[in-house]
Structures are given as C-alpha cells and as structure tokens.
ChimeraX commands (.cxc) that place a marker at each C-alpha (Angstrom):
marker #1 position 185.22,147.92,100.51 radius 0.5
marker #1 position 183.31,144.65,100.78 radius 0.5
marker #1 position 183.59,142.44,103.82 radius 0.5
marker #1 position 184.79,138.88,103.39 radius 0.5
marker #1 position 183.72,136.03,105.66 radius 0.5
marker #1 position 185.74,132.83,105.62 radius 0.5
marker #1 position 184.60,129.43,106.83 radius 0.5
marker #1 position 187.11,126.99,108.28 radius 0.5
marker #1 position 186.49,123.38,107.26 radius 0.5
marker #1 position 189.34,121.70,109.15 radius 0.5
marker #1 position 186.95,119.74,111.39 radius 0.5
marker #1 position 185.07,118.39,108.39 radius 0.5
marker #1 position 187.25,118.14,105.29 radius 0.5
marker #1 position 190.40,117.77,107.39 radius 0.5
marker #1 position 188.98,114.55,108.78 radius 0.5
marker #1 position 189.91,112.77,105.55 radius 0.5
marker #1 position 193.60,113.22,106.35 radius 0.5
marker #1 position 193.25,111.48,109.72 radius 0.5
marker #1 position 190.75,108.77,108.75 radius 0.5
marker #1 position 187.80,110.56,110.38 radius 0.5
marker #1 position 189.38,110.34,113.83 radius 0.5
marker #1 position 188.84,113.80,115.32 radius 0.5
marker #1 position 187.76,113.33,118.94 radius 0.5
marker #1 position 185.45,115.45,121.07 radius 0.5
marker #1 position 188.59,116.91,122.68 radius 0.5
marker #1 position 190.05,117.78,119.26 radius 0.5
marker #1 position 186.77,119.43,118.31 radius 0.5
marker #1 position 186.67,121.48,121.51 radius 0.5
marker #1 position 190.25,122.69,121.19 radius 0.5
marker #1 position 190.04,123.49,117.47 radius 0.5
marker #1 position 186.73,125.33,117.87 radius 0.5
marker #1 position 188.18,127.48,120.65 radius 0.5
marker #1 position 191.36,128.28,118.72 radius 0.5
marker #1 position 189.59,128.96,115.43 radius 0.5
marker #1 position 187.19,131.32,117.16 radius 0.5
marker #1 position 190.09,133.06,118.94 radius 0.5
marker #1 position 191.78,133.84,115.62 radius 0.5
marker #1 position 188.56,135.26,114.22 radius 0.5
marker #1 position 186.71,132.60,112.28 radius 0.5
marker #1 position 183.00,133.36,112.33 radius 0.5
marker #1 position 182.01,130.10,110.61 radius 0.5
marker #1 position 183.38,126.66,111.49 radius 0.5
marker #1 position 182.14,123.56,109.72 radius 0.5
marker #1 position 182.20,120.35,111.76 radius 0.5
marker #1 position 181.30,116.70,111.19 radius 0.5
marker #1 position 182.24,113.69,109.12 radius 0.5
marker #1 position 183.95,114.61,105.86 radius 0.5
marker #1 position 181.36,112.78,103.79 radius 0.5
marker #1 position 178.35,114.29,105.56 radius 0.5
marker #1 position 175.84,113.66,108.32 radius 0.5
marker #1 position 175.57,110.04,109.43 radius 0.5
marker #1 position 178.35,109.01,107.04 radius 0.5
marker #1 position 180.19,107.29,109.88 radius 0.5
marker #1 position 177.48,104.63,109.82 radius 0.5
marker #1 position 178.02,103.97,106.13 radius 0.5
marker #1 position 180.71,102.43,103.95 radius 0.5
marker #1 position 182.78,105.63,104.00 radius 0.5
marker #1 position 184.51,105.03,107.30 radius 0.5
marker #1 position 183.48,105.11,110.91 radius 0.5
marker #1 position 184.19,108.30,112.80 radius 0.5
marker #1 position 185.52,108.27,116.36 radius 0.5
marker #1 position 182.51,110.27,117.60 radius 0.5
marker #1 position 178.90,110.64,116.46 radius 0.5
marker #1 position 177.62,113.69,114.60 radius 0.5
marker #1 position 175.75,114.69,117.74 radius 0.5
marker #1 position 178.87,114.47,119.90 radius 0.5
marker #1 position 180.78,116.71,117.47 radius 0.5
marker #1 position 177.97,119.28,117.44 radius 0.5
marker #1 position 177.61,119.26,121.22 radius 0.5
marker #1 position 181.38,119.67,121.69 radius 0.5
marker #1 position 181.40,122.64,119.32 radius 0.5
marker #1 position 178.37,124.24,120.97 radius 0.5
marker #1 position 179.85,123.89,124.46 radius 0.5
marker #1 position 183.07,125.59,123.43 radius 0.5
marker #1 position 182.05,128.42,121.12 radius 0.5
marker #1 position 181.16,131.78,122.60 radius 0.5
marker #1 position 179.77,133.43,119.46 radius 0.5
marker #1 position 176.89,131.21,118.42 radius 0.5
marker link #1:1,2 radius 0.2
marker link #1:2,3 radius 0.2
marker link #1:3,4 radius 0.2
marker link #1:4,5 radius 0.2
marker link #1:5,6 radius 0.2
marker link #1:6,7 radius 0.2
marker link #1:7,8 radius 0.2
marker link #1:8,9 radius 0.2
marker link #1:9,10 radius 0.2
marker link #1:10,11 radius 0.2
marker link #1:11,12 radius 0.2
marker link #1:12,13 radius 0.2
marker link #1:13,14 radius 0.2
marker link #1:14,15 radius 0.2
marker link #1:15,16 radius 0.2
marker link #1:16,17 radius 0.2
marker link #1:17,18 radius 0.2
marker link #1:18,19 radius 0.2
marker link #1:19,20 radius 0.2
marker link #1:20,21 radius 0.2
marker link #1:21,22 radius 0.2
marker link #1:22,23 radius 0.2
marker link #1:23,24 radius 0.2
marker link #1:24,25 radius 0.2
marker link #1:25,26 radius 0.2
marker link #1:26,27 radius 0.2
marker link #1:27,28 radius 0.2
marker link #1:28,29 radius 0.2
marker link #1:29,30 radius 0.2
marker link #1:30,31 radius 0.2
marker link #1:31,32 radius 0.2
marker link #1:32,33 radius 0.2
marker link #1:33,34 radius 0.2
marker link #1:34,35 radius 0.2
marker link #1:35,36 radius 0.2
marker link #1:36,37 radius 0.2
marker link #1:37,38 radius 0.2
marker link #1:38,39 radius 0.2
marker link #1:39,40 radius 0.2
marker link #1:40,41 radius 0.2
marker link #1:41,42 radius 0.2
marker link #1:42,43 radius 0.2
marker link #1:43,44 radius 0.2
marker link #1:44,45 radius 0.2
marker link #1:45,46 radius 0.2
marker link #1:46,47 radius 0.2
marker link #1:47,48 radius 0.2
marker link #1:48,49 radius 0.2
marker link #1:49,50 radius 0.2
marker link #1:50,51 radius 0.2
marker link #1:51,52 radius 0.2
marker link #1:52,53 radius 0.2
marker link #1:53,54 radius 0.2
marker link #1:54,55 radius 0.2
marker link #1:55,56 radius 0.2
marker link #1:56,57 radius 0.2
marker link #1:57,58 radius 0.2
marker link #1:58,59 radius 0.2
marker link #1:59,60 radius 0.2
marker link #1:60,61 radius 0.2
marker link #1:61,62 radius 0.2
marker link #1:62,63 radius 0.2
marker link #1:63,64 radius 0.2
marker link #1:64,65 radius 0.2
marker link #1:65,66 radius 0.2
marker link #1:66,67 radius 0.2
marker link #1:67,68 radius 0.2
marker link #1:68,69 radius 0.2
marker link #1:69,70 radius 0.2
marker link #1:70,71 radius 0.2
marker link #1:71,72 radius 0.2
marker link #1:72,73 radius 0.2
marker link #1:73,74 radius 0.2
marker link #1:74,75 radius 0.2
marker link #1:75,76 radius 0.2
marker link #1:76,77 radius 0.2
marker link #1:77,78 radius 0.2
view
C-alpha cells in the first residue's frame, strides 16, 4: 500500500476568505494544531505568493518573514 502525504494550505489559500488577515498568533495556533493532528506539510504565507502583500493584491496583516518565523517557532517537526 502506498503512503499518502497531505499538505494543509489553510494558512495560505485560506487567507483569501479573511482578506489576508491571519496574524502571527493565528499562524502559531494553526501550525500547532495542524501538526498535532498529523499534517507533515503546512503551507503558509500570502494567498497570492511571496511579497504579494506589498502589491495590488491586498496587504497582509503580517510580513512573509513574520509568518515564517511564527511557524518555525511553533512547529516541532521541521
């Protein structure tokens, strides 16, 4: 039987639903919970891509760096 790895994209694609307003706190909590339930891969950042918050697509509440640092601080399996 083959193994299947899933990637959660809530912290990236889900940002569209809330106008790119995930905070560092949201990122920390969601990373912890997603890891607890077994996700090996978690995609983070602005829904449009790196540095998109500085473009016409909508400003994010945090910078790309702040999202990445929040995730790194709160994930055990890096």
